[in-house]
Backbone as CSV, one residue per row, in Angstrom:
resi,resn,N_x,N_y,N_z,CA_x,CA_y,CA_z,C_x,C_y,C_z
1,MET,89.051,107.564,-4.616,88.258,106.272,-5.107,89.434,105.126,-5.191
2,ASP,89.440,103.963,-4.880,90.664,102.903,-4.766,91.208,102.947,-6.266
3,ILE,92.564,102.405,-6.098,93.157,102.147,-7.431,92.779,100.879,-8.576
4,HIS,91.979,99.957,-7.630,91.477,98.771,-8.238,90.282,99.342,-9.220
5,ARG,89.341,100.008,-8.908,88.177,100.671,-9.202,88.375,101.359,-10.568
6,ALA,89.670,102.186,-10.215,89.917,103.342,-11.054,90.345,102.552,-12.457
7,VAL,91.448,101.500,-12.356,92.122,100.655,-12.845,91.295,99.823,-14.081
8,GLY,90.237,99.392,-13.338,88.746,98.813,-14.067,88.283,99.953,-14.873
9,GLU,87.904,100.883,-14.199,86.968,101.994,-15.061,87.660,102.175,-16.672
10,LEU,89.431,102.480,-16.084,90.005,102.961,-17.275,89.765,101.826,-18.545
11,ALA,90.239,100.757,-18.130,90.342,99.488,-18.801,88.757,99.057,-19.758
12,ARG,87.649,99.258,-18.991,86.813,99.524,-19.799,86.597,100.491,-20.800
13,ALA,86.528,101.923,-20.436,87.003,102.604,-21.074,87.839,102.728,-22.159
14,ALA,88.794,101.856,-21.985,89.692,101.614,-23.590,88.799,100.431,-24.265
15,ARG,88.352,99.590,-23.786,87.775,98.544,-24.712,86.775,99.298,-25.218
16,ASP,86.197,99.845,-24.720,84.415,100.882,-25.467,85.176,102.031,-26.361
17,ASN,86.779,102.185,-26.366,87.154,103.326,-27.239,86.170,104.560,-26.757
18,THR,86.111,104.641,-25.620,85.323,105.952,-24.795,86.467,107.005,-23.807
19,LEU,87.848,106.687,-23.982,88.909,107.232,-22.914,88.601,108.969,-23.286
20,SER,88.850,109.713,-22.405,88.796,111.126,-22.633,90.118,111.638,-22.955
21,PRO,90.577,112.851,-23.403,92.175,113.267,-23.276,92.180,113.295,-21.683
22,ASP,91.656,114.003,-20.962,91.682,113.517,-19.739,92.639,112.466,-18.986
23,ASP,91.710,111.004,-19.551,91.996,109.904,-18.801,93.340,109.335,-19.428
24,LEU,93.928,110.416,-20.291,95.426,109.766,-21.136,96.462,110.722,-20.860
25,THR,96.193,111.713,-19.682,97.189,112.663,-18.829,97.397,111.902,-17.551
26,GLY,98.726,112.679,-16.977,99.378,112.098,-15.734,99.595,111.417,-15.316
27,GLY,100.435,110.531,-16.229,101.098,109.248,-15.801,102.781,109.536,-16.101
28,THR,103.282,108.590,-15.317,104.807,108.981,-15.424,105.658,107.752,-16.238
29,CYS,104.752,107.324,-17.363,105.552,106.320,-17.731,104.608,105.638,-18.939
30,THR,104.891,105.754,-19.923,104.199,105.214,-21.391,104.654,103.756,-21.664
31,ILE,104.087,102.435,-21.970,104.665,101.235,-22.672,104.226,101.596,-24.392
32,SER,105.283,101.292,-25.247,105.011,101.376,-26.948,105.118,100.366,-27.259
33,ASN,104.584,99.605,-27.579,104.216,98.437,-28.393,104.266,98.005,-29.588
34,LEU,105.416,98.018,-30.139,105.401,97.881,-31.812,105.698,96.614,-32.133
35,GLY,105.631,95.374,-31.471,106.063,94.506,-31.875,104.711,93.802,-33.045
36,MET,103.940,94.145,-32.868,102.659,93.528,-33.416,103.124,94.445,-35.137
37,TYR,103.690,95.119,-35.181,103.978,95.420,-36.799,105.546,95.044,-37.006
38,GLY,106.054,93.965,-36.671,107.395,93.570,-37.035,108.516,93.872,-36.470
39,CYS,108.441,94.560,-35.798,109.266,96.089,-35.393,110.593,95.100,-34.102
40,ASP,111.728,95.514,-34.878,112.917,94.501,-33.829,113.556,95.740,-33.184
41,HIS,113.614,96.594,-33.439,114.041,98.126,-32.735,113.661,99.465,-32.814
42,PHE,113.474,100.067,-32.135,113.283,101.477,-32.493,113.820,102.616,-31.534
43,THR,113.507,103.773,-31.072,113.825,104.622,-30.435,112.617,105.385,-30.004
44,PRO,112.223,104.760,-28.326,110.830,105.701,-28.250,111.387,106.940,-27.204
45,ILE,110.529,107.876,-27.615,110.853,109.235,-27.258,109.858,109.491,-25.770
46,VAL,110.481,109.875,-24.631,109.317,110.689,-23.483,108.990,111.532,-24.038
47,ASN,107.612,111.327,-23.398,106.523,112.378,-23.358,106.212,113.294,-22.562
48,PRO,106.842,114.415,-22.497,106.930,115.286,-21.158,105.323,115.616,-20.720
49,PRO,105.310,115.692,-19.412,105.840,115.838,-18.471,106.076,114.283,-17.847
50,GLU,106.333,113.060,-18.332,106.318,111.964,-18.081,107.648,111.781,-18.074
51,ALA,108.360,110.580,-16.805,109.748,110.481,-16.707,110.687,109.288,-17.378
52,THR,109.350,108.420,-18.043,110.070,107.213,-18.955,109.088,106.682,-20.197
53,ILE,109.734,105.830,-20.863,108.757,105.002,-21.995,109.773,104.017,-21.945
54,LEU,108.765,102.641,-22.038,109.367,101.508,-22.428,108.802,101.057,-23.804
55,GLY,109.944,100.820,-24.529,109.590,100.077,-25.714,109.722,99.193,-26.206
56,VAL,108.746,98.377,-26.662,108.636,96.500,-26.447,108.543,96.203,-28.286
57,CYS,109.547,95.483,-28.659,109.722,94.918,-29.625,108.623,93.681,-30.126
58,ARG,109.015,93.135,-31.020,108.221,91.431,-31.465,108.992,90.857,-30.638
59,THR,108.628,89.604,-30.513,109.666,88.254,-30.546,109.972,87.434,-31.468
60,VAL,111.187,87.046,-31.505,111.626,85.992,-32.573,112.221,84.926,-31.852
61,ASP,112.241,83.732,-32.250,112.726,82.445,-32.052,114.305,82.705,-32.487
62,LYS,114.982,82.935,-31.406,116.946,82.917,-31.783,117.508,81.798,-30.720
63,ALA,118.714,81.171,-31.532,119.173,80.320,-30.653,120.632,81.038,-29.577
64,VAL,119.803,80.527,-28.357,120.794,81.172,-27.456,121.421,80.341,-26.165
65,VAL,122.388,80.675,-25.380,123.016,79.780,-24.887,122.114,79.821,-23.036
66,ILE,121.594,78.691,-22.725,121.205,78.465,-21.547,121.534,77.382,-20.666
67,ASP,122.123,77.804,-19.696,122.660,76.388,-19.035,123.741,75.753,-19.611
68,GLY,124.960,76.576,-20.735,125.756,75.789,-21.369,124.986,75.138,-22.092
69,LYS,123.847,75.199,-22.808,123.418,74.475,-24.016,122.803,75.108,-25.004
70,ILE,122.931,75.297,-25.924,122.371,75.999,-27.182,121.016,75.222,-27.533
71,VAL,119.927,76.505,-26.882,118.757,76.054,-27.318,117.905,77.379,-28.215
72,ILE,116.638,77.138,-28.565,115.970,78.043,-29.368,114.967,78.641,-28.372
73,ALA,114.577,79.682,-28.308,114.202,80.817,-27.466,113.241,81.718,-27.680
74,PRO,112.184,82.347,-27.214,111.889,83.442,-28.087,112.667,84.480,-27.361
75,MET,112.657,85.378,-27.922,113.689,86.856,-27.194,112.861,87.714,-28.089
76,MET,113.029,89.174,-27.284,112.953,90.630,-27.708,113.728,91.377,-27.299
77,ASN,113.237,92.729,-28.091,113.919,93.582,-27.600,113.054,94.394,-26.697
78,VAL,113.331,95.372,-25.755,112.748,96.629,-24.651,113.759,97.195,-24.493
79,ILE,113.228,98.905,-24.650,114.392,99.706,-24.795,113.486,100.679,-23.578
80,LEU,114.515,101.207,-22.775,113.911,101.981,-21.726,114.543,103.253,-22.100
81,GLY,113.692,104.352,-22.521,113.927,105.783,-22.778,113.425,106.604,-21.423
82,TYR,114.202,107.482,-21.045,114.059,108.335,-19.478,114.574,109.418,-19.602
83,ASP,114.006,110.628,-19.008,114.542,111.669,-18.595,115.602,111.599,-17.569
84,HIS,117.177,112.076,-17.931,117.849,111.965,-17.057,117.717,112.893,-16.031
85,ARG,117.247,113.989,-16.061,116.617,114.859,-14.983,115.954,114.234,-14.041
86,VAL,115.094,113.288,-14.115,114.278,112.524,-13.205,114.693,111.120,-12.716
87,VAL,115.483,110.181,-13.589,115.634,108.986,-13.418,117.032,108.946,-13.763
88,ASP,117.635,108.706,-12.472,119.424,108.208,-12.834,119.668,106.913,-13.716
89,GLY,120.934,107.381,-14.286,121.014,106.064,-15.321,121.203,104.483,-14.276
90,ALA,121.745,105.175,-13.399,122.161,103.848,-12.368,120.504,103.110,-12.005
91,LEU,119.678,103.891,-11.782,118.244,103.384,-11.324,117.518,102.916,-12.642
92,ALA,117.855,103.350,-14.016,117.168,102.802,-15.179,117.850,101.414,-15.723
93,GLY,118.998,101.299,-15.495,120.061,100.043,-15.415,119.331,99.174,-14.743
94,LEU,118.993,99.277,-13.425,118.177,98.294,-12.774,117.000,97.931,-13.153
95,ILE,116.468,99.115,-13.487,114.695,98.859,-13.743,115.099,97.820,-14.827
96,THR,115.708,97.725,-16.212,115.810,96.946,-17.017,116.232,95.665,-17.047
97,SER,117.033,95.620,-16.076,117.849,94.348,-15.329,116.929,93.494,-14.889
98,ARG,115.936,93.810,-14.034,115.128,93.235,-13.332,114.074,92.693,-14.208
99,LEU,113.747,93.779,-15.061,112.819,93.252,-16.114,112.951,92.289,-16.807
100,ARG,114.399,92.317,-17.276,114.692,91.126,-18.233,114.129,89.610,-17.108
101,GLU,114.815,90.072,-15.883,115.003,88.873,-15.020,113.722,88.181,-14.994
102,TYR,112.712,89.288,-14.472,111.421,88.760,-14.661,110.688,88.228,-15.739
103,LEU,111.019,88.649,-17.121,110.862,88.119,-18.148,110.983,87.043,-18.143
104,GLU,112.287,86.706,-18.597,112.672,85.106,-18.210,112.449,84.312,-17.153
105,ASN,112.071,84.631,-16.262,111.899,83.810,-15.023,110.499,84.221,-14.633
106,PRO,109.467,83.885,-14.999,108.158,84.668,-14.636,107.764,84.220,-13.431
107,LEU,108.274,83.190,-12.872,107.742,82.519,-11.666,108.143,83.197,-10.241
108,LEU,109.141,84.182,-10.485,109.911,85.109,-9.678,108.676,85.573,-9.296
109,LEU,107.662,86.020,-10.081,106.476,86.976,-9.678,105.505,86.989,-8.608
110,LEU,105.851,85.003,-8.389,104.812,84.803,-7.402,105.340,84.384,-6.254
């Protein structure tokens, strides 16, 4: 089965609340979003045998400096938890830096 079709089927099952336990296993990364609960920070714990977990917090407007000017911008914390036996710390740092770059400049994805 191709990936596109498999993703479509899993998305449909998630919307219909018919995911099976087997549908929820075998991944390498989890994304845990607690932003809808007003969470500003938390410690996501890796679910073995997965290698990483990305924790996503709420967005809040903050004063930040962009191009030498103070502006109000939406900001959020994301936290990458990882199993150091599987993921090197330098790679984890690169992943979070690249994620930040894409979140701050979504046109880079085009």
